[in-house]
N, C-alpha and C positions, 0 to 999 in steps of 0.2 A: 265273081264274085271268088273266086279261087285265087286268082290277084293276087286279092287284097290279102285272103290266106296265108297267101307262100312269103308276102313281102313280112306278114306280121311278125311269122316265123323265123324271120332272120334277125327281125332287128331286135331279137330278144337278147337279152344280156345273159352272156356266157358263164358257169363261173369260175374264180378267181386262178382255178388249175388248172382248168383244160385251153388257155390262151397258155400259157407257157411250154412252149416246147423242149426238147432234153438240150437242147443245144443251148442255150438261154439259161436252163439252170444251172447246168456246168459252169458256164462261165463269172454267172455268179456264184457259185461257191468260191471260183476261181479266186474272188475277187476280196472273198470275203474271207477264206481261209488263212491267206498272211496277215492279218489282224486278228486274229485267233488264235493264232501264234503267238502273237507279238505281246497279246495281252496276261498268255499264260508266263509266257519268259519273263514277261516284267513283273506280273505278280510273285513268281518263283522268286527272281532278284531281290525283289524289296522284300520279302521274309525273309532271307540270308542275313540281307544288310540291315536290318531288325534284330532278329538272335546275334550279329555280330557285331551291335553297338550294345546290344545287354550285357556281353559277357565283357568287353571291355571299358563300359562302369565296374563292373560290379572288380575285376581288377584292380583297376582306379584307385577307387576306394580302399582295398587291401592297403594296395603300395600308399596310400597316402598315411590311413593309421599305422601302416611298419615305420615310415620315415618319424613321426610324431613320435612315439616311440623309441627311435633311437636319436632323437636330438634332443629327449628327454634322459637318456640315458651318459651319454653324453655331459651334458648339462652338470647332472650330478655326479660324474667320473671327474669332471674336470676345476671343482671346487676344489680351497686348499685343505680342507678340512684330509677329503677323500685322500689325496695327492701328500699329503702328510702324514697317514694310516699306509700308504702302501710305500712311502720310501724309507719308515722304521723299520720295517723289514726286511732292508736290505741294508741295515745299518748307516743309513744317512739320516740327518737329525736336518729341525725345520732353522733357518738362520732366526736368531733373535733379535740381530740391529737389522736398522734402515739400514739400503743401500748410500752411498755418497755420491755425489752428484762430483765429478770432475770435468775442471774449467781449463781450456786450455791456451793460453796468452796469445794475443799475434801479434807480432812484433812487426 
């Protein structure tokens, strides 16, 4: 009967942490550690890229609105009436006669 009791005590399931040796835990940590470092690096890099993208989009909007305002200023400044007003200040007058087309005869 004593043999049966000894066998039953040997076949009892050991707790999970008792089966693991120190070297086994160290090897597992050495495998997991690089993945953990990569995960942290990747998340920080992604956050930095998103921040950069956000600032560039904001700057692009500002430049786009500036371009539109400059185009409208150029359009207004290049109208014939505005040019005539600027030329009056210098003493030049707007021509009232239409231009003449010059035709060259080919021999």
